[in-house]
N, C-alpha and C positions, 0 to 999 in steps of 0.2 A: 716088428719082423720084417716088416718092409717100408721102405719111406716114399714107395710108386703111389701117387697119390689113387684113389678109388672114389670117381662122381659117381652118386648113387641118386638118380634120380627119381621122386617118388612124390605121391598126393593122398592128404587124408583120405580115409575108407576102404582105401586099397588093399584086400586084404594078401594078393601077390606078394607089395611092399611090405605087408609086416611081418611075412610069411620069411621074406629074405632078410629083412633087416634084422632078425634074432641071431642066427649065425654070424652075421657082417658085426654085429656090437660085440660080439664074443671073440672075433677072428685076431683082433690088433693089427688089422689092417688099418690104414691110412685113409679112414673113409671120409667122404664131405657129402653131407645128404642136402639134397638140394629140391623144396618144393617145387613141384612147377606150377603150381597155383597163387606162387605167389612171387615166381620168377618169372615174366614174359619172356624172358631171353633163355632161360633155360628150358621152358618148352617149344621154344624155338628149336634149340640145339635137341631135344627127343623127335620133334615131328624132321630133321635131317637126318637122322640115323634110323627112322621108323617108319620108312615109305610115306612121310607126311600124316601119320597120325600121332598120337598124343598116348600110346602105350608105354604104362609102367608098369612093374619097376623097369626103366632103361639102366645100363653102368656101363662104363665109359672106362678103362684101363687104358692110359696112352692113346694109341690108334687104334686098341678094339673096343668097338660098342657092341652092347648085346642086349637085346631087348627079351625080357623077361625070362633072364638067365638062372639057370640053378644055381646054388651056391661052387659047387663042384666048378663050375664053369669060369666063375668071377675067381676063383682059387687060383685053378691053369692059368688063368689071365695075367693075376699080380705076380704068379710065378716067374712066366713068361718072361714080362716086364723087367723083373728084378733079376734075371741070369746077363 
């Protein structure tokens, strides 16, 4: 659908992450899932955009960072970045 990369920061046991992952995995988007518990630099990236917190899911599309977004918000960001 789009060649825009969607960075999807998550961690195991996160219900909000699992809920967002379902539509993301069916979307056809170019999604790169990053487990913040396995990647300290990813955890630091999330803290940068989430006011110092490791709040997941955090999704970054281009220059747009979203903390705990809805799938509709992610979809809108992908469409905007693809335009």
